[in-house]
N, C-alpha and C positions, 0 to 999 in steps of 0.2 A: 504494500500500500504506500502510495506517495504521501509523505508527511505534509505536503503543501495543499493536498486536496482535502476538503471537508468530508464528513461522513455522508455517504451516498452520492458523492459528486463524481461525475465521470471526467476522465481526462479531456481537456479541450474546452471545458465549460468554466465559467467564472461565477462567483457569487453575485447576486443581483441587488445587493444592498444599495448601491449608488443609484441604480436605475429607478428604484422605488421613490427615492427622494426627488429625483428629477421629474418624475411623473406627477408627484404631489405638487411640486412647484408650478408645473405647467397648468394643472387643474386649478390651482389657486389663482393664477394669473387670468385664466379664462373666466373663472367665476367672478373675479373682481371686475373685469371688463364688462361683463354682462350686467352686473349691479350698477356700474357707472352709467351705462347706456340707459338702463331703466330709470335711474334717478335723474339723469339729464332730460329725458323725455318728459317725466313728471314735472320737473321744474319749468320746462318750456310751456307745458300745457297750463300750469297754474299761474306762472308769472309773465311769461314772454308772449303770450297770445292775446293780450288785452288790447282792445281797440279803443280809440278815443272818439266818443260820439261827436264832439265838436269838429274834429278833423275829418271824420267820415262824412258828416253833413256838408262841410265846406268843399270837399272833393266832389261830392255829388252835386252841389250847387254850381261849381265851376263847369261841370259837365252839362248841367241843365241850361246854364247861361249860353254856353256854346251851341247847344241844340236850338235854343230860341233864336240866336243870331243866324244860325244856318237856315231856319225856316223863314226868317225875315229876309235874308239875302236872296233866297231862292224865289220867294213868292211876292215880295212887296211891289214888284213892277206891275202886278196885276190889280192893284188896289185902284178902285174907281173913285171913292169918296175922298174929297180933299182933306176933311178933318181926320179921317183914318190915316191918310198918307202922312199928315203932320205928326200924329201920334206914333206912327211907325218910325219916323225919323228920330223922335225922342227915345223910342225903345232902343234903337241901335246905339245911340249915344250913351244912354244909362246902362245898358247891358255890357257894352264894351268897357266903360269906366268901372262898373261894378266887378266885372271879371278881373280887371287889373288889380282892384283892391283885394279881392278874395285870393288871387294868386300871390300877392305880396304877403298877406297874412300866412298863407300856407307855407310859403318859402321861409319866412322869418321865424315863425313859431314851430313849424313841424318839419322843415327841411324838404318839403315837396316843391320841386322846381317846375315840373310840367305835369300835364295830364296825358296819360298814354293814348296814342292814337287808337289803340284797340278798345280802350274804355269809351272813347268818343264815338267810335263806329257802332258799338253796342247800344249807345244811347239814341241812335237814329231810329225814329219810329216810322216804319213804312206806312202805318195807318194814317199818320198825319199827311204824308205825301199823297196817298190815295184819296183822302178826304178833300184836300185842297184842289187836286187835279179834277176830281169829280165836280166840285163846287164851281170851277171855271166853266165846265161844260153845261152845268145847270143854271148858269147865270145868277148864282147866289154867293159869289166869292167873298165879298166884303163881310157879310154876316158870319160865314163859316171861318174866315180868317181871324176876325176879331174874337170869336168864341174860342178858337184854338189858342190864340195868344193869352187869353184870360186863363185858360186851363194850364198853360205852361207857367204863367206867372204865379198862379195859386200853388203849384208844386214848389216853386222857388221860395215862396213865403213860408211854407211848412219847413223846408230845409233851413231857412234863415232862423226860424223860431227854435229849432232843435240846436243849431249851432250857438245861438245867443244864450240859451239856457244852460249850455255845457261849457262854454269858453271861460277860461280863468282870467284872462287879461282884461282889465277895464277898458283899455284902449281898443282892443279887438271887439269888445262888446259894443262900444260906441260906433265903430266902423260898421258892424253888422246892423245896428239899430238904424243908422242913417240909410243904409242900403235897403233895409226892409221898408222904410217910409217911402223911398223912391219907387220901389217895385209895387207897393200897395197903391200908390197914386196912379202909376201906369196901368195897373190892373183895372182900377176904377174908370179910367178914361176909355180903355178898350171896351169895358163892360157897358159904357153909356152908348156905344155904337151898335151893340148887339142886342137881340131880343132876349138872350139868356141872362140871368142874374150873375153878378160878379162873384158871389160866394158859393 
């Protein structure tokens, strides 16, 4: 019997004491990695996934303003009523200025510099285009156009209200309040041209 061999050990084999320790270390490392992944995922779900209602409302508002401007740019040439044409010129000026104000707040407060073109494309409502194209053919464009603008401005007012009630900065709240007043006045002007109520 070879004195270097342990009891029951065949020549050419070695004790496996070292391999067991290496296997235990590997298992502990894998187990630790799995625990870290699980804890990281839980931390993200609990703390990292919180949205800011004011920011979300202002992003949605910027998108809604752009859609209102798109509708006006596309269809305002078909307006027959001079009063409605004047209101539409006001709409373009107020919406463009308001969009600049909202984007400034988003950029300064939340780091949002632009609205993605994909989000803007998703905001395009084909029903609006169908309605206004049909209204042209039926010779009732002015009324349908004014009603659609009232609807778009009402949606903006709801977003402004959400943003105002959740924004923390008094300066941003003042900006939003001023914009809400302008949008509300515009909505009322367009509402005076249509047979539908403004609210």
